[in-house]
C-alpha positions in Angstrom: 18.0 22.9 21.8 18.7 25.1 18.6 21.5 24.1 15.9 24.5 26.0 17.4 25.2 27.8 13.7 22.8 29.2 10.6 24.3 27.2 7.1 23.1 29.3 4.1 23.5 27.8 0.8 26.9 27.4 -0.8 27.5 29.4 -4.3 26.4 26.4 -6.2 23.4 26.0 -4.7 23.6 23.4 -1.9 23.4 23.5 1.8 26.4 22.9 3.6 26.3 20.2 6.5 28.5 18.8 9.9 29.3 15.0 9.9 27.3 15.0 13.1 24.3 17.4 13.0 23.5 19.5 16.2 21.0 17.3 18.7 17.7 18.3 18.9 15.4 17.5 22.2 12.8 15.1 21.2 9.6 14.1 23.2 9.5 11.8 26.1 10.7 8.8 25.5 7.7 6.0 24.6 7.8 2.6 23.4 6.4 1.6 20.1 6.5 -1.5 17.8 5.7 -1.5 14.2 5.1 -5.3 12.5 5.9 -5.9 9.4 5.2 -9.3 7.6 7.8 -10.1 5.7 7.3 -11.1 1.9 3.7 -11.2 2.7 2.1 -12.5 -0.2 4.9 -14.7 -1.3 5.5 -16.3 1.8 1.7 -17.1 2.2 2.0 -18.9 -1.4 5.2 -21.1 -0.3 2.7 -22.2 2.8 1.0 -23.9 -0.2 3.6 -24.5 -1.9 6.1 -25.4 -0.1 8.0 -27.1 -3.2 9.2 -23.3 -4.4 10.7 -22.9 -1.2 14.2 -21.5 -2.0 13.5 -20.7 -5.3 13.2 -17.4 -6.6 8.7 -16.6 -6.9 7.1 -13.7 -7.9 3.3 -12.8 -7.7 1.3 -10.8 -9.8 0.4 -13.0 -12.6 -2.9 -13.1 -14.4 -5.0 -16.5 -14.2 -3.4 -17.6 -16.5 -0.4 -18.5 -14.3 -2.2 -20.5 -11.4 -0.6 -24.0 -11.2 -1.9 -26.8 -12.8 -1.8 -30.5 -11.8 -0.1 -33.1 -13.9 -0.8 -36.7 -14.2 1.9 -38.2 -11.7 0.6 -35.9 -9.3 3.4 -33.1 -8.7 2.6 -29.6 -9.8 3.5 -27.5 -13.1 4.2 -23.5 -12.7 4.4 -20.9 -14.7 8.1 -19.0 -15.6 8.3 -15.4 -15.7 10.0 -15.5 -19.1 7.1 -17.1 -20.3 4.8 -14.2 -19.0 3.9 -11.5 -21.9 2.0 -8.8 -20.7 2.4 -5.3 -18.6 1.2 -6.3 -15.4 3.4 -5.3 -12.7 5.0 -7.4 -9.7 2.9 -6.9 -6.2 5.6 -8.7 -4.3 8.6 -11.3 -4.7 10.8 -13.7 -2.3 14.1 -12.8 -1.0 15.3 -15.0 -3.9 14.1 -13.0 -6.5 14.9 -9.5 -4.9 18.7 -10.9 -5.1 18.0 -10.0 -9.2 16.7 -7.2 -8.6 13.1 -7.5 -8.9 10.5 -5.7 -6.6 7.5 -4.7 -5.7 5.6 -2.0 -8.6 8.5 -3.4 -11.3 6.9 -3.4 -14.4 6.6 -8.1 -15.4 8.1 -7.8 -18.8 11.6 -6.2 -17.0 11.4 -8.7 -13.8 11.4 -11.2 -16.6 14.5 -9.7 -17.8 16.2 -10.2 -14.4 14.9 -13.2 -13.7 13.4 -15.1 -16.1 13.3 -18.5 -14.2 11.4 -17.1 -11.5 8.3 -18.8 -11.0 5.3 -16.7 -11.5 1.4 -17.2 -9.2 -1.3 -14.8 -9.0 -2.6 -12.9 -6.4 -5.0 -15.2 -4.4 -6.3 -11.7 -2.1 -8.9 -14.1 0.2 -6.2 -16.1 1.5 -3.9 -12.8 2.2 -6.9 -11.1 3.9 -7.3 -14.5 5.9 -3.9 -15.1 7.1 -4.5 -11.0 7.9 -7.0 -11.5 10.2 -5.0 -14.3 12.0 -1.7 -12.7 12.8 -3.6 -9.4 14.0 -5.7 -11.4 16.3 -2.6 -13.3 17.5 -1.2 -10.0 18.1 -3.9 -8.3 20.0 -4.0 -11.5 22.7 -0.4 -10.1 23.9 -0.8 -6.2 23.1 -4.2 -5.1 22.7 -3.4 -1.7 21.6 -2.9 -1.8 17.6 -3.3 0.4 14.4 -4.0 -1.4 11.3 -2.3 0.2 8.3 -2.8 -2.5 5.8 -2.8 -6.0 5.2 0.6 -6.8 6.2 1.6 -4.3 8.8 1.0 -3.5 11.9 1.9 -0.2 14.8 1.6 -1.3 18.4 1.8 0.5 21.7 3.9 -1.6 23.7 3.6 1.1 26.9 0.8 -0.2 28.7 3.0 -3.7 29.2 5.6 -3.5 32.2 7.7 -6.1 30.7 8.6 -4.4 27.8 10.4 -1.8 30.1 12.3 -4.3 31.8 14.4 -5.0 28.0 13.0 -1.7 25.8 10.9 -4.3 24.2 13.3 -7.9 23.7 11.3 -10.1 25.1 7.7 -8.8 24.0 8.7 -8.6 20.6 10.3 -11.9 20.4 6.9 -13.1 22.1 5.1 -11.3 19.2 7.2 -12.9 16.9 6.0 -16.3 17.9 2.7 -15.6 18.7 2.4 -14.5 14.5 4.3 -17.7 13.8 2.4 -20.4 15.6 -1.2 -18.6 14.6 0.1 -18.7 10.6 3.1 -20.0 10.0 4.8 -16.6 8.6 7.5 -14.2 10.0 7.8 -11.3 10.3 9.8 -8.0 12.0 9.3 -6.3 14.5 11.2 -2.7 15.3 11.1 -1.0 18.0 11.7 2.7 19.0 10.2 5.5 21.0 7.5 6.6 18.3 6.1 5.2 14.8 8.7 6.9 12.8 11.7 5.2 14.0 9.7 1.6 14.6 8.8 1.6 11.0 12.4 2.2 9.8 14.3 0.3 12.2 11.4 -2.9 11.2 13.5 -3.1 8.0 16.8 -3.2 9.1 16.9 -6.7 9.8 14.9 -8.5 7.8 13.5 -10.9 7.0 12.7 -12.2 10.8 14.0 -10.1 12.6 14.0 -7.9 15.7 15.6 -4.4 15.9 15.7 -1.7 19.0 16.5 1.4 18.5 16.6 3.7 21.1 16.5 8.1 20.8 20.3 7.9 21.1 21.2 5.2 18.0 19.5 7.8 15.8 22.9 9.5 14.8 24.9 6.2 14.8 22.3 4.3 13.1 19.9 6.5 11.3 22.2 9.5 9.7 24.1 7.6 7.5 21.0 6.3 5.3 19.7 7.6 2.2 17.2 10.3 2.9 14.5 9.0 0.9 14.3 5.8 3.7 11.8 8.1 5.9 8.8 7.5 5.6 7.1 10.4 3.7 10.1 11.1 1.7 9.2 10.6 -2.0 10.5 10.6 -5.4 10.0 13.9 -6.1 11.0 15.2 -2.3 14.1 12.8 -2.5 15.3 14.3 -5.9 15.0 18.4 -4.6 16.8 16.9 -1.1 19.5 15.7 -3.6 19.8 18.7 -5.8 20.6 20.8 -2.6 23.5 18.1 -1.5 21.7 16.5 0.8 21.6 12.9 0.2 21.6 11.1 3.6 18.9 11.4 6.6 22.1 12.9 8.2 22.5 15.6 5.9 19.0 17.1 6.3 19.6 16.6 10.1 22.4 19.1 9.9 20.9 21.1 7.3 19.6 24.9 8.7 16.1 24.6 9.5 15.0 27.8 7.5 16.8 26.6 4.5 13.9 23.7 4.8 11.0 25.8 5.0 11.8 28.5 2.5 12.7 25.1 0.2 9.7 22.8 1.0 7.5 25.0 2.4 6.6 25.9 6.1 5.2 22.5 7.3 6.8 20.2 5.1 10.1 21.5 5.5 9.5 21.8 9.5 8.6 17.9 9.4 11.9 16.8 7.5 14.1 18.8 10.1 11.8 16.9 13.2 11.8 13.3 11.4 15.4 13.6 10.2 16.2 14.3 13.9 14.0 11.2 14.8 11.2 13.2 16.4 7.3 11.9 15.8 4.5 12.5 18.1 1.7 10.9 16.3 0.0 8.2 18.9 -1.1 4.5 18.2 -4.6 5.0 16.9 -6.4 2.1 17.0 -9.3 3.2 14.8 -9.4 5.0 12.2 -12.8 6.1 9.3 -11.7 5.2 5.9 -12.7 7.9 3.5 -12.8 5.5 0.8 -13.0 2.2 -0.3 -12.3 1.2 -4.1 -11.5 -1.6 -6.8 -9.2 -1.3 -10.0 -7.7 -3.4 -12.6 -4.8 -2.6 -14.7 -5.9 -5.0 -18.0 -2.6 -7.3 -20.0 -3.3 -5.1 -22.9 -5.8 -1.9 -24.0 -9.1 -2.5 -24.0 -11.5 -0.3 -26.4 -15.1 0.5 -25.4 -16.5 -0.7 -28.3 -14.1 -3.6 -30.2 -13.7 -5.3 -26.4 -17.6 -4.4 -24.8 -18.0 -7.5 -23.9 -15.2 -8.2 -21.6 -15.0 -4.6 -20.0 -19.0 -5.1 -19.4 -18.0 -8.5 -17.0 -14.5 -6.8 -15.4 -16.3 -3.6 -15.2 -19.4 -5.8 -13.0 -16.9 -7.7 -10.9 -15.3 -4.7 -9.6 -18.7 -3.2 -8.3 -19.8 -6.7 -7.4 -16.1 -6.4 -5.7 -16.8 -3.2 -4.3 -20.2 -4.0 -2.7 -18.5 -7.2 -0.9 -15.9 -5.1 0.5 -18.2 -2.4 1.7 -20.7 -5.4 3.4 -17.8 -6.9 5.1 -16.6 -3.7 6.6 -19.7 -2.1 7.7 -20.3 0.3 5.3 -22.7 2.3 3.1 -21.7 4.4 0.2 -23.7 7.7 -0.9 -20.6 8.9 -3.7 -20.0 6.4 -6.4 -17.0 7.4 -8.7 -15.1 5.6 -11.8 -11.1 6.2 -12.8 -10.1 5.5 -15.8 -6.5 5.2 -17.2 -6.0 6.0 -21.1 -3.2 4.1 -23.3 -2.1 7.6 -23.5 -1.1 7.9 -19.2 -3.9 10.2 -19.1 -6.3 10.0 -16.4 -9.8 10.7 -15.6 -12.0 10.6 -12.8 -15.8 10.9 -12.7 -18.3 10.7 -9.4 -21.8 10.7 -8.8 -23.7 11.4 -5.4 -27.0 9.0 -5.2 -30.1 10.2 -3.2 -29.2 7.7 -0.4 -26.5 5.3 0.8 -26.0 2.3 -0.4 -24.0 -1.1 -1.0 -26.5 -2.4 -3.1 -24.1 -4.2 -6.4 -26.8 -3.0 -8.9 -26.3 0.2 -7.4 -23.1 0.9 -8.0 -23.1 -0.7 -10.9 -25.7 1.9 -11.9 -24.0 4.5 -10.5 -20.9 3.9 -11.8 -22.1 3.7 -15.2 -24.0 6.9 -15.3 -20.0 8.2 -14.2 -18.9 6.5 -17.6 -21.4 8.7 -19.7 -19.6 11.8 -19.1 -16.5 10.3 -20.2 -14.9 10.7 -23.8 -14.1 6.6 -24.3 -13.0 6.6 -27.8 -9.2 5.9 -26.5 -8.4 2.7 -25.2 -7.9 1.9 -21.6 -5.3 0.8 -19.3 -7.2 0.9 -16.3 -10.1 0.9 -14.8 -11.9 1.1 -10.8 -14.7 2.0 -8.7 -15.0 4.0 -5.8 -17.1 4.7 -3.0 -16.9 7.6 -0.9 -19.1 9.6 1.7 -19.2 6.5 3.8 -21.5 5.9 6.9 -21.8 3.3 8.8 -24.2 0.4 7.5 -28.1 1.1 8.3 -27.7 5.2 8.5 -29.9 6.4 5.8 -29.4 2.7 3.3 -31.0 1.5 0.5 -30.8 -2.1 -0.4 -31.2 -1.7 -4.2 -31.8 1.0 -6.9 -30.1 4.5 -5.7 -29.9 6.6 -8.3 -31.8 7.8 -11.6 -30.1 7.6 -15.6 -27.8 10.5 -15.6 -27.0 11.4 -19.4 -24.1 12.8 -20.8 -24.4 15.3 -23.6 -21.3 14.5 -24.9 -22.9 10.9 -24.6 -25.9 11.9 -26.6 -24.2 13.9 -29.3 -21.5 11.5 -30.6 -24.0 8.2 -29.5 -20.9 6.5 -27.3 -21.3 3.0 -26.9 -20.4 2.0 -23.3 -19.3 -1.5 -21.7 -23.0 -1.6 -20.0 -25.8 -4.3 -19.8 -23.1 -7.0 -20.2 -23.5 -8.8 -17.0 -26.3 -8.2 -14.1 -24.3 -7.5 -11.0 -26.1 -10.4 -8.2 -28.2 -8.0 -5.3 -25.8 -6.9 -2.7 -26.0 -8.7 0.6 
């Protein structure tokens, strides 16, 4: 059903709306759950260090923030106030969030907000292990699962007869219990007719929440929320919506769809209109081939290709080895290797090189990535360095175990004799 009226712009450029937007027909009801682990990295660390429960805890420090064992057997932990650098918060406990700390915040800013918070480094090997455990536990009860990252999944409950009896509540509780028994961790689950609403409502009752949302509840529970709460409305789109007087999801739902298409483009404008009405036809996808796999690191201080050559060489080699291990673990080989650099002026540069054959060998990756570096002016200091593998195939199809590319000389490097951070540490051969 189309909106009952066609609203044009006010004289001040904003889009008028009503408090109760017109209803829009949604597709036939499905039942999809979004499971999101609660403060996942921090929660994994609390299993290891139970004495930190109830304290503000921030994850994201470097190796220097690892706990130390005292003479009496107790552990000594770093505090956020002692941190110096420009790293960012990876995640934090809800106690730290009460001080205003959140993911992706600069660590120095977080230190001003919560100076006494405990600081721990990331341990991705352990996080990945726990991730595999909770996903395996879920698949025992509900096998149709879409993996959306290390700490979240979508689950299609449509094939589970019991889920239809009470809207999925009993199944949701069983999933939460299975995750807790497998990992000792809590999760929050949102169950709704589609993926968009399921992800939205999984945030409603965190931590350890279970929220059921029907299509008929959209007006009451979804429309009052800020527009940016919809996954897919980023900062720029949110700012543009606000400039039109559209601050809540209900505001967007009430706006003339033609005006949304005029201001945001036909495709995105149509999506905004449908998303604001809780419409989403995406299926739960159980497998998706990755387009690329990458590893990158942001430095605690700016590093220079000449003065910090040895340190950069070790970091560069480590990234290439980690990327090779990721490819081997996931069963892929790559034919295109690239590098990503962010300089001290925040300029980002990327370079790629396509190899004669696919590889997952660390030496071949290091050699190709080094060749890419020779095509970059490295006179400025570096903030970030990354290595990327693209053009992927399943391992075993036209792969090489070593070698894989010839030397690529950059005219800039030849003319200016730019020293590159190469040769400091030769990678171990890939598996």
